[in-house]
C-alpha positions as YAML, in Angstrom:
chain: A
units: angstrom
residues:
- id: 1
  name: MET
  ca: [-15.28, 4.38, 139.88]
- id: 2
  name: GLU
  ca: [-12.64, 4.10, 137.20]
- id: 3
  name: LEU
  ca: [-12.03, 6.48, 134.27]
- id: 4
  name: GLN
  ca: [-10.52, 5.17, 131.08]
- id: 5
  name: PRO
  ca: [-9.88, 6.41, 127.52]
- id: 6
  name: LEU
  ca: [-12.31, 5.25, 124.94]
- id: 7
  name: ILE
  ca: [-11.69, 1.81, 123.31]
- id: 8
  name: PRO
  ca: [-13.64, 0.16, 120.45]
- id: 9
  name: ASP
  ca: [-15.58, -2.14, 122.90]
- id: 10
  name: ASP
  ca: [-17.06, 0.96, 124.50]
- id: 11
  name: ARG
  ca: [-18.93, 2.16, 121.42]
- id: 12
  name: GLU
  ca: [-22.01, -0.10, 121.68]
- id: 13
  name: ARG
  ca: [-22.24, 0.71, 125.35]
- id: 14
  name: ILE
  ca: [-22.20, 4.42, 124.64]
- id: 15
  name: SER
  ca: [-24.81, 3.92, 121.92]
- id: 16
  name: THR
  ca: [-27.18, 2.21, 124.44]
- id: 17
  name: LEU
  ca: [-26.47, 4.95, 127.03]
- id: 18
  name: LEU
  ca: [-27.32, 7.73, 124.64]
- id: 19
  name: ARG
  ca: [-30.74, 6.15, 124.02]
- id: 20
  name: GLN
  ca: [-31.65, 6.15, 127.68]
- id: 21
  name: GLY
  ca: [-34.15, 8.60, 129.06]
- id: 22
  name: ASN
  ca: [-35.50, 10.02, 125.80]
- id: 23
  name: VAL
  ca: [-33.30, 13.13, 125.98]
- id: 24
  name: PHE
  ca: [-31.44, 12.88, 122.77]
- id: 25
  name: ASN
  ca: [-33.22, 12.65, 119.48]
- id: 26
  name: ARG
  ca: [-32.17, 10.28, 116.65]
- id: 27
  name: GLY
  ca: [-30.13, 12.99, 114.90]
- id: 28
  name: GLU
  ca: [-28.30, 13.90, 118.07]
- id: 29
  name: ILE
  ca: [-27.45, 10.19, 118.82]
- id: 30
  name: GLN
  ca: [-26.18, 9.83, 115.21]
- id: 31
  name: VAL
  ca: [-23.92, 12.82, 115.57]
- id: 32
  name: ALA
  ca: [-22.68, 11.61, 118.95]
- id: 33
  name: LEU
  ca: [-21.74, 8.31, 117.52]
- id: 34
  name: GLU
  ca: [-20.04, 9.93, 114.49]
- id: 35
  name: VAL
  ca: [-17.93, 11.84, 117.01]
- id: 36
  name: ILE
  ca: [-17.14, 8.58, 118.88]
- id: 37
  name: ASP
  ca: [-16.26, 6.87, 115.56]
- id: 38
  name: ALA
  ca: [-13.92, 9.75, 114.55]
- id: 39
  name: ALA
  ca: [-12.18, 9.40, 117.98]
- id: 40
  name: LEU
  ca: [-11.88, 5.65, 117.62]
- id: 41
  name: ASN
  ca: [-10.51, 5.66, 114.06]
- id: 42
  name: GLY
  ca: [-7.92, 8.30, 114.79]
- id: 43
  name: ALA
  ca: [-9.32, 10.93, 112.50]
- id: 44
  name: GLY
  ca: [-10.55, 12.92, 115.47]
- id: 45
  name: LYS
  ca: [-7.85, 12.23, 118.05]
- id: 46
  name: LYS
  ca: [-6.71, 15.86, 118.08]
- id: 47
  name: ASP
  ca: [-10.32, 17.07, 118.04]
- id: 48
  name: TYR
  ca: [-12.01, 14.69, 120.47]
- id: 49
  name: GLN
  ca: [-10.97, 13.25, 123.79]
- id: 50
  name: VAL
  ca: [-13.39, 10.59, 125.09]
- id: 51
  name: PHE
  ca: [-13.28, 8.99, 128.53]
- id: 52
  name: CYS
  ca: [-15.61, 6.38, 130.04]
- id: 53
  name: ALA
  ca: [-16.47, 5.91, 133.67]
- id: 54
  name: PHE
  ca: [-17.05, 2.39, 134.83]
- id: 55
  name: ASP
  ca: [-18.44, 1.18, 138.16]
- id: 56
  name: GLY
  ca: [-16.95, -1.59, 140.23]
- id: 57
  name: ASP
  ca: [-18.72, -4.26, 138.13]
- id: 58
  name: ARG
  ca: [-17.35, -2.80, 134.83]
- id: 59
  name: ASN
  ca: [-20.75, -1.29, 133.85]
- id: 60
  name: LEU
  ca: [-20.52, 1.96, 131.84]
- id: 61
  name: ALA
  ca: [-21.60, 4.63, 134.34]
- id: 62
  name: GLY
  ca: [-21.06, 7.50, 131.95]
- id: 63
  name: PHE
  ca: [-18.85, 9.16, 129.31]
- id: 64
  name: ILE
  ca: [-17.54, 12.49, 128.35]
- id: 65
  name: CYS
  ca: [-16.26, 13.89, 125.04]
- id: 66
  name: PHE
  ca: [-14.45, 17.21, 124.83]
- id: 67
  name: GLY
  ca: [-11.82, 18.88, 122.70]
- id: 68
  name: PRO
  ca: [-10.13, 22.19, 121.61]
- id: 69
  name: ILE
  ca: [-12.24, 24.59, 119.65]
- id: 70
  name: PRO
  ca: [-10.67, 25.23, 116.27]
- id: 71
  name: MET
  ca: [-9.42, 28.74, 115.53]
- id: 72
  name: THR
  ca: [-9.58, 29.76, 119.23]
- id: 73
  name: GLU
  ca: [-6.91, 30.48, 121.70]
- id: 74
  name: ARG
  ca: [-7.01, 27.77, 124.39]
- id: 75
  name: CYS
  ca: [-10.80, 27.32, 124.41]
- id: 76
  name: TYR
  ca: [-12.47, 23.94, 124.67]
- id: 77
  name: ASP
  ca: [-15.87, 22.52, 123.95]
- id: 78
  name: LEU
  ca: [-17.57, 19.94, 126.12]
- id: 79
  name: TYR
  ca: [-19.33, 17.99, 123.25]
- id: 80
  name: TRP
  ca: [-21.11, 15.18, 125.12]
- id: 81
  name: LEU
  ca: [-21.59, 14.19, 128.75]
- id: 82
  name: LYS
  ca: [-23.99, 11.36, 129.64]
- id: 83
  name: VAL
  ca: [-24.48, 9.35, 132.74]
- id: 84
  name: ASP
  ca: [-26.27, 5.99, 132.93]
- id: 85
  name: GLU
  ca: [-29.63, 6.34, 134.68]
- id: 86
  name: ALA
  ca: [-28.61, 3.69, 137.26]
- id: 87
  name: SER
  ca: [-25.62, 5.87, 138.17]
- id: 88
  name: SER
  ca: [-27.55, 9.20, 138.14]
- id: 89
  name: ARG
  ca: [-27.16, 11.43, 141.20]
- id: 90
  name: LYS
  ca: [-24.18, 9.43, 142.40]
- id: 91
  name: GLY
  ca: [-21.49, 11.98, 141.42]
- id: 92
  name: VAL
  ca: [-20.57, 10.40, 138.09]
- id: 93
  name: GLY
  ca: [-21.28, 13.47, 136.10]
- id: 94
  name: GLY
  ca: [-19.44, 15.72, 138.45]
- id: 95
  name: ARG
  ca: [-16.46, 13.42, 138.44]
- id: 96
  name: LEU
  ca: [-16.36, 13.33, 134.64]
- id: 97
  name: LEU
  ca: [-16.68, 17.13, 134.43]
- id: 98
  name: GLY
  ca: [-13.97, 17.59, 137.02]
- id: 99
  name: PHE
  ca: [-11.65, 15.19, 135.20]
- id: 100
  name: MET
  ca: [-12.20, 17.11, 131.94]
- id: 101
  name: GLU
  ca: [-11.52, 20.40, 133.65]
- id: 102
  name: GLU
  ca: [-8.22, 19.07, 135.06]
- id: 103
  name: CYS
  ca: [-7.21, 17.64, 131.57]
- id: 104
  name: VAL
  ca: [-7.83, 20.89, 129.77]
- id: 105
  name: ALA
  ca: [-6.22, 22.95, 132.60]
- id: 106
  name: ARG
  ca: [-3.03, 20.89, 132.07]
- id: 107
  name: GLU
  ca: [-3.22, 21.78, 128.38]
- id: 108
  name: GLY
  ca: [-3.33, 25.39, 129.10]
- id: 109
  name: ALA
  ca: [-7.12, 25.97, 128.60]
- id: 110
  name: ARG
  ca: [-8.62, 29.32, 129.49]
- id: 111
  name: ARG
  ca: [-12.23, 28.58, 128.82]
- id: 112
  name: ILE
  ca: [-14.69, 25.70, 128.44]
- id: 113
  name: TYR
  ca: [-17.93, 26.08, 126.53]
- id: 114
  name: VAL
  ca: [-21.03, 23.86, 126.66]
- id: 115
  name: GLU
  ca: [-23.97, 24.20, 124.34]
- id: 116
  name: THR
  ca: [-27.36, 22.70, 125.17]
- id: 117
  name: SER
  ca: [-31.01, 23.10, 124.35]
- id: 118
  name: SER
  ca: [-33.57, 25.29, 126.14]
- id: 119
  name: THR
  ca: [-36.20, 22.49, 126.07]
- id: 120
  name: THR
  ca: [-37.55, 20.76, 129.10]
- id: 121
  name: PRO
  ca: [-35.56, 17.51, 128.65]
- id: 122
  name: TYR
  ca: [-32.39, 19.45, 128.97]
- id: 123
  name: GLN
  ca: [-33.34, 21.31, 132.19]
- id: 124
  name: ALA
  ca: [-31.40, 18.85, 134.32]
- id: 125
  name: ALA
  ca: [-28.31, 19.42, 132.18]
- id: 126
  name: ARG
  ca: [-28.61, 23.22, 132.45]
- id: 127
  name: SER
  ca: [-28.99, 23.00, 136.26]
- id: 128
  name: PHE
  ca: [-25.98, 20.64, 136.46]
- id: 129
  name: TYR
  ca: [-23.68, 23.03, 134.55]
- id: 130
  name: GLU
  ca: [-24.68, 25.96, 136.62]
- id: 131
  name: LYS
  ca: [-24.21, 23.95, 139.87]
- id: 132
  name: HIS
  ca: [-20.66, 23.29, 138.68]
- id: 133
  name: GLY
  ca: [-19.69, 26.95, 137.98]
- id: 134
  name: TYR
  ca: [-20.69, 27.38, 134.35]
- id: 135
  name: GLN
  ca: [-22.46, 30.57, 133.53]
- id: 136
  name: LEU
  ca: [-24.99, 31.18, 130.78]
- id: 137
  name: VAL
  ca: [-23.30, 33.52, 128.33]
- id: 138
  name: CYS
  ca: [-25.42, 33.34, 125.29]
- id: 139
  name: SER
  ca: [-28.89, 32.24, 124.10]
- id: 140
  name: LEU
  ca: [-29.68, 32.09, 120.45]
- id: 141
  name: LYS
  ca: [-33.47, 32.12, 120.02]
- id: 142
  name: ASP
  ca: [-35.02, 29.42, 117.80]
- id: 143
  name: PHE
  ca: [-31.62, 28.02, 116.91]
- id: 144
  name: TYR
  ca: [-32.44, 24.26, 116.70]
- id: 145
  name: ARG
  ca: [-36.09, 24.77, 115.81]
- id: 146
  name: GLU
  ca: [-38.84, 27.23, 116.78]
- id: 147
  name: GLY
  ca: [-39.01, 27.38, 120.54]
- id: 148
  name: ASP
  ca: [-35.74, 25.43, 120.99]
- id: 149
  name: HIS
  ca: [-32.99, 27.98, 121.83]
- id: 150
  name: LYS
  ca: [-29.30, 27.19, 121.89]
- id: 151
  name: MET
  ca: [-28.01, 27.88, 125.42]
- id: 152
  name: THR
  ca: [-24.24, 28.39, 125.74]
- id: 153
  name: PHE
  ca: [-22.59, 28.03, 129.10]
- id: 154
  name: MET
  ca: [-18.99, 28.97, 129.82]
- id: 155
  name: LYS
  ca: [-16.41, 28.43, 132.62]
- id: 156
  name: GLU
  ca: [-13.16, 30.22, 133.05]
- id: 157
  name: ILE
  ca: [-10.25, 27.79, 133.56]
- id: 158
  name: GLY
  ca: [-6.62, 28.59, 134.52]
- id: 159
  name: HIS
  ca: [-5.57, 32.21, 134.22]
- id: 160
  name: GLY
  ca: [-8.49, 34.58, 134.76]
- id: 161
  name: ALA
  ca: [-10.55, 31.91, 136.52]
- id: 162
  name: PRO
  ca: [-12.45, 33.31, 139.54]
...
């Protein structure tokens, strides 16, 4: 597996990947692609770092998007992490997550936050983050819509990390 920074040719592959599995709705996909576009056109270079994982055949196995949280002291958001269904449960997500953690640690990060939904399609994501040391620190009831709570996970990085 090879990790590379986002290039324009990756956009369509990411778009296809986001549509897999019926996890993300149309609005979520649109926002994800807006973030990808911002990273590609340079407007979001300081805000968004995007890396793609490729298998040995140069197929997109997954991608990750993260960046510093404005107006915080050394805190980062994990905005998007998606693994291709064919690469699922093969360590791609863990590798992307570990790569991001190493990147932000080198930048002096102290915390990483991840926000996700409380709905059933996001159960695998919540379990994944917990498995990798992220703790649920906040739940905002009915945030996205009635019955769909915003779940915020956090992991300490660098100084103060367990």
